[in-house]
C-alpha positions as CSV (number, residue, x, y, z in Angstrom):
1,X,13.8,-13.2,0.9
2,X,17.5,-12.9,-0.9
3,X,17.5,-10.3,-3.8
4,X,17.4,-12.4,-7.0
5,X,18.4,-10.4,-9.8
6,X,18.4,-6.7,-10.9
7,X,16.8,-5.2,-13.6
8,X,16.7,-1.9,-15.3
9,X,12.9,-1.5,-16.4
10,X,11.3,1.0,-18.8
11,X,7.8,1.6,-17.6
12,X,5.0,4.4,-18.0
13,X,5.8,6.5,-15.0
14,X,3.6,5.8,-12.1
15,X,3.7,7.5,-8.4
16,X,2.1,3.7,-7.7
17,X,5.3,1.6,-9.4
18,X,7.5,4.6,-7.3
19,X,6.1,4.1,-4.0
20,X,5.7,0.3,-4.7
21,X,9.9,0.2,-5.7
22,X,10.5,1.8,-2.6
23,X,8.3,0.4,0.6
24,X,5.9,-2.3,-1.5
25,X,7.9,-5.8,-0.3
26,X,5.8,-7.2,2.4
27,X,8.6,-6.9,4.7
28,X,9.1,-3.4,4.4
29,X,5.3,-3.1,4.8
30,X,5.3,-5.0,8.2
31,X,8.2,-3.3,9.5
32,X,6.7,0.4,8.6
33,X,3.4,-0.7,10.3
34,X,5.4,-2.1,13.9
35,X,7.1,1.7,13.8
36,X,3.6,3.3,13.4
37,X,2.9,1.2,16.9
38,X,6.1,2.1,18.8
39,X,8.0,-0.9,18.6
40,X,11.1,0.3,17.5
41,X,14.7,-2.2,18.2
42,X,15.0,-4.6,16.1
43,X,14.2,-7.8,18.4
44,X,10.1,-6.0,18.4
45,X,10.2,-5.4,14.7
46,X,12.1,-9.4,14.6
47,X,8.5,-10.6,16.6
48,X,6.3,-8.6,15.5
49,X,6.9,-9.1,11.5
50,X,8.3,-13.0,12.1
51,X,11.1,-12.0,9.8
52,X,14.7,-13.7,10.0
53,X,17.2,-11.6,11.1
54,X,18.9,-11.7,7.7
55,X,15.8,-10.5,6.1
56,X,15.2,-7.8,8.7
57,X,18.6,-6.3,8.8
58,X,18.4,-6.1,4.8
59,X,14.9,-4.4,4.7
60,X,16.0,-1.5,7.5
61,X,18.9,-1.1,5.9
62,X,16.9,-0.4,2.8
63,X,14.3,1.9,4.5
64,X,16.9,3.4,5.6
65,X,18.8,4.4,2.6
66,X,15.2,5.7,1.1
67,X,14.8,8.0,4.6
68,X,12.0,5.8,5.8
69,X,13.5,4.6,8.6
70,X,15.9,6.6,11.4
71,X,19.0,4.4,13.3
72,X,19.6,6.1,16.7
73,X,22.2,4.8,18.9
74,X,22.8,6.3,22.2
75,X,25.8,7.6,23.3
76,X,27.6,6.1,26.2
77,X,24.4,3.5,26.8
78,X,23.5,0.1,25.3
79,X,24.8,0.0,22.6
80,X,20.8,-1.5,20.7
81,X,19.8,0.9,18.0
82,X,16.3,2.1,17.6
83,X,14.5,2.5,14.7
84,X,11.9,5.9,14.2
85,X,9.7,7.2,11.7
86,X,11.3,9.9,9.0
87,X,8.7,12.7,7.9
88,X,8.7,11.1,4.7
89,X,7.3,7.6,6.2
90,X,4.9,9.6,8.4
91,X,3.3,10.6,5.4
92,X,2.2,7.2,4.9
93,X,-0.1,7.2,7.8
94,X,-2.7,7.9,5.6
95,X,-2.4,4.8,4.0
96,X,-1.9,3.1,7.5
97,X,-5.8,4.1,8.4
98,X,-6.9,3.0,4.6
99,X,-5.0,-0.4,5.3
100,X,-7.0,-0.9,8.4
101,X,-10.8,0.0,7.0
102,X,-10.5,-2.9,4.4
103,X,-8.8,-5.4,7.0
104,X,-11.6,-4.9,9.1
105,X,-14.3,-5.1,6.9
106,X,-13.3,-8.1,5.1
107,X,-11.2,-10.4,7.9
108,X,-11.8,-11.3,11.7
109,X,-8.3,-9.5,12.8
110,X,-8.8,-10.4,16.5
111,X,-6.1,-7.5,17.3
112,X,-7.5,-4.8,15.1
113,X,-11.2,-6.0,15.9
114,X,-10.4,-4.6,19.4
115,X,-8.5,-1.1,18.4
116,X,-10.1,1.6,19.7
117,X,-9.2,5.2,17.8
118,X,-10.2,8.3,19.4
119,X,-9.7,11.9,17.5
120,X,-7.9,14.3,20.5
121,X,-9.5,17.4,18.4
122,X,-13.1,16.3,19.3
123,X,-12.2,13.6,22.3
124,X,-14.6,11.2,20.3
125,X,-14.3,7.7,19.2
126,X,-14.0,7.6,15.3
127,X,-13.0,5.1,12.2
128,X,-11.1,7.0,9.1
129,X,-13.0,7.7,5.9
130,X,-11.7,8.9,2.9
131,X,-13.3,12.1,1.2
132,X,-12.7,15.1,-1.4
133,X,-10.9,17.7,-0.2
134,X,-12.8,20.3,-2.2
135,X,-16.4,18.8,-1.7
136,X,-15.6,17.2,1.3
137,X,-18.2,14.2,0.4
138,X,-17.1,10.3,0.4
139,X,-15.4,8.9,-2.5
140,X,-15.4,5.3,-4.3
141,X,-13.3,4.0,-7.3
142,X,-16.6,4.7,-9.6
143,X,-16.4,8.6,-8.7
144,X,-13.3,9.2,-10.0
145,X,-11.6,9.0,-13.8
146,X,-7.8,9.3,-14.3
147,X,-6.0,11.5,-16.5
148,X,-2.4,12.1,-18.2
149,X,-0.8,14.6,-16.2
150,X,2.5,16.7,-16.7
151,X,4.9,13.9,-15.5
152,X,3.2,11.3,-18.1
153,X,6.5,10.6,-19.6
154,X,8.6,6.8,-19.2
155,X,10.3,5.7,-16.0
156,X,13.6,3.9,-16.3
157,X,14.7,2.5,-13.3
158,X,16.7,-0.2,-11.2
159,X,14.3,-2.6,-9.3
160,X,15.1,-5.0,-7.0
161,X,13.2,-7.9,-7.9
162,X,12.8,-10.4,-5.2
163,X,10.2,-14.1,-5.2
164,X,6.4,-13.8,-3.8
165,X,6.5,-14.9,0.0
166,X,4.8,-18.2,0.4
167,X,5.2,-17.3,4.0
168,X,1.6,-16.2,5.1
169,X,0.0,-15.6,8.3
170,X,-1.1,-18.5,10.3
171,X,-4.0,-18.4,12.5
172,X,-2.5,-18.5,15.0
173,X,0.1,-15.1,14.2
174,X,-2.9,-13.1,12.4
175,X,-3.6,-11.1,15.9
176,X,0.0,-10.0,16.0
177,X,-0.6,-7.3,13.0
178,X,-3.4,-5.2,12.4
179,X,-3.8,-5.7,8.7
180,X,-1.4,-8.5,8.3
181,X,-3.7,-10.3,5.4
182,X,-3.7,-6.8,2.9
183,X,0.3,-7.1,3.4
184,X,0.5,-10.6,2.7
185,X,-1.8,-10.0,-0.3
186,X,-0.1,-6.6,-1.8
187,X,3.7,-7.0,-0.6
188,X,4.1,-8.7,-3.7
189,X,4.8,-5.8,-6.0
190,X,3.7,-7.8,-9.5
191,X,0.0,-8.4,-7.4
192,X,-0.1,-4.6,-5.9
193,X,0.6,-3.5,-10.0
194,X,-1.9,-5.6,-11.1
195,X,-4.6,-4.0,-9.2
196,X,-3.6,-0.8,-9.5
197,X,-4.3,-1.4,-13.6
198,X,-7.3,-2.6,-12.6
199,X,-8.5,0.0,-10.5
200,X,-7.7,2.5,-13.9
201,X,-10.1,0.1,-15.9
202,X,-7.9,-2.4,-17.6
203,X,-9.3,-5.7,-17.6
204,X,-7.3,-8.6,-20.3
205,X,-4.6,-10.0,-20.0
206,X,-2.9,-8.9,-22.9
207,X,-3.1,-5.3,-21.7
208,X,-1.9,-5.8,-17.9
209,X,1.5,-7.4,-19.4
210,X,1.9,-4.7,-22.0
211,X,1.8,-2.3,-19.1
212,X,3.9,-4.5,-16.9
213,X,7.4,-6.1,-17.3
214,X,6.8,-9.3,-16.1
215,X,6.8,-12.8,-17.4
216,X,3.8,-14.3,-18.7
217,X,3.9,-17.4,-16.2
218,X,4.2,-15.0,-13.3
219,X,1.5,-12.3,-14.2
220,X,-1.2,-15.9,-14.5
221,X,-0.2,-16.1,-11.5
222,X,-1.3,-13.5,-9.5
223,X,-4.7,-13.6,-11.7
224,X,-5.2,-17.0,-10.2
225,X,-4.2,-15.8,-6.8
226,X,-5.9,-12.8,-7.1
227,X,-9.5,-14.7,-8.1
228,X,-8.5,-17.3,-5.2
229,X,-8.6,-13.9,-2.8
230,X,-11.7,-12.5,-4.0
231,X,-10.4,-9.2,-5.6
232,X,-10.8,-10.4,-9.1
233,X,-13.4,-12.1,-11.0
234,X,-13.3,-13.2,-14.8
235,X,-15.6,-12.9,-17.3
236,X,-15.2,-14.8,-20.8
237,X,-15.0,-12.5,-23.5
238,X,-14.1,-14.9,-25.8
239,X,-14.9,-18.4,-27.0
240,X,-11.9,-20.0,-29.5
241,X,-9.9,-20.0,-28.1
242,X,-11.1,-19.4,-24.5
243,X,-10.1,-15.8,-23.2
244,X,-11.4,-14.0,-19.9
245,X,-11.6,-10.2,-18.8
246,X,-10.2,-10.3,-15.4
247,X,-12.9,-7.6,-13.3
248,X,-12.3,-6.4,-9.4
249,X,-15.3,-7.4,-7.2
250,X,-16.1,-5.1,-4.3
251,X,-13.0,-6.4,-2.2
252,X,-11.3,-5.5,-5.1
253,X,-12.7,-2.1,-5.2
254,X,-12.6,-1.5,-1.7
255,X,-9.0,-1.4,-2.4
256,X,-8.8,2.1,-4.0
257,X,-8.5,4.3,-1.1
258,X,-5.5,2.6,0.1
259,X,-3.6,2.8,-3.6
260,X,-4.7,6.6,-4.0
261,X,-3.4,7.2,0.1
262,X,-0.2,5.5,-2.2
263,X,-0.6,7.8,-5.1
264,X,-0.7,10.2,-3.1
265,X,2.5,9.7,-0.8
266,X,4.4,8.6,-4.3
267,X,3.5,12.1,-5.9
268,X,5.1,13.9,-3.0
269,X,8.2,12.0,-2.2
270,X,9.0,9.8,-4.9
271,X,8.9,12.3,-7.9
272,X,11.1,12.7,-10.9
273,X,11.0,16.7,-11.4
274,X,8.2,16.3,-14.1
275,X,5.1,16.8,-12.0
276,X,2.8,13.9,-10.8
277,X,1.8,11.4,-13.9
278,X,-1.3,10.9,-13.1
279,X,-4.0,13.2,-12.1
280,X,-7.5,12.2,-11.0
281,X,-10.8,13.7,-10.9
282,X,-13.5,13.8,-8.5
283,X,-16.8,13.9,-11.0
284,X,-19.2,14.8,-8.7
285,X,-17.6,18.5,-8.0
286,X,-15.9,18.2,-11.0
287,X,-12.2,19.3,-9.4
288,X,-9.5,17.7,-9.7
289,X,-9.8,14.8,-6.5
290,X,-6.6,15.7,-3.9
291,X,-7.7,12.9,-0.8
292,X,-8.1,13.3,2.3
293,X,-8.5,11.0,5.4
294,X,-11.1,12.4,7.9
295,X,-12.4,11.8,11.1
296,X,-16.1,10.3,10.7
297,X,-17.2,12.1,13.8
298,X,-15.9,16.1,13.1
299,X,-14.8,16.0,9.7
300,X,-11.4,17.1,10.6
301,X,-8.6,15.5,8.2
302,X,-6.5,12.9,10.3
303,X,-3.1,13.9,11.8
304,X,-0.7,11.4,13.5
305,X,0.2,13.5,16.4
306,X,-3.8,14.2,17.3
307,X,-5.0,10.3,17.3
308,X,-5.0,8.6,20.5
309,X,-4.4,4.7,19.8
310,X,-5.6,2.2,22.4
311,X,-6.1,-1.6,21.8
């Protein structure tokens, strides 16, 4: 989609917001997914994502400007550049694994259902799980509390505002990417931000609107979408006039690992120099929560180079 306008926004500092501003667009997420599975030519990415040539060129340039892709051109060879992950984007590996976990749980995606991951360290087929690095126990959204960190200030930034894409995956297209349903849902910054705020405990329209510089009609549209997708359900808290609270379903709460991995990436790569805006505490063990994505067979932390991917 073409850029509509640039806004200067002043919002509560958030590593998730910062991460979404860089890579949260649907097409950026699809491009990075293709790169993770070794698709690195323009035409290959074009076929895998379904983007138009203009949109793909725009997003490839954007990801390069954010040091999430590197373009290589072979000297004295075919003048067809290839696009490769950087150290910064490789650190999104855990985020991609958590996207796969959620997608497989809630959707029948043929390609993903046929995926086999083998951990080279233990030589076993595995499935990733998110754990607390202190106690090595699996973590859910109910186990974690949120606290202001040293970087809990305000962010003033220029962000690109794009329309929410209406181009969702068709049944014939579903199998071409591993977690297109998640990307169709979260590849819109406002939708992703509303879910992130709900994971922080917000549940009323006015609360969401106070935290997000978004028009009320856009916010109402995103809340309606999230109810339709089974991520939220609503309960009346006032009868006259009738007003609702919006609560996460199990499907919504299970997005917690995806958002925590995104927050961790934002803390590392999108920092503003004041420290982390939000600190998470793992209540069962009492330690501040540092998430790790581990092999469910041997318990070791997963590293991209130590995982064999087979369709």
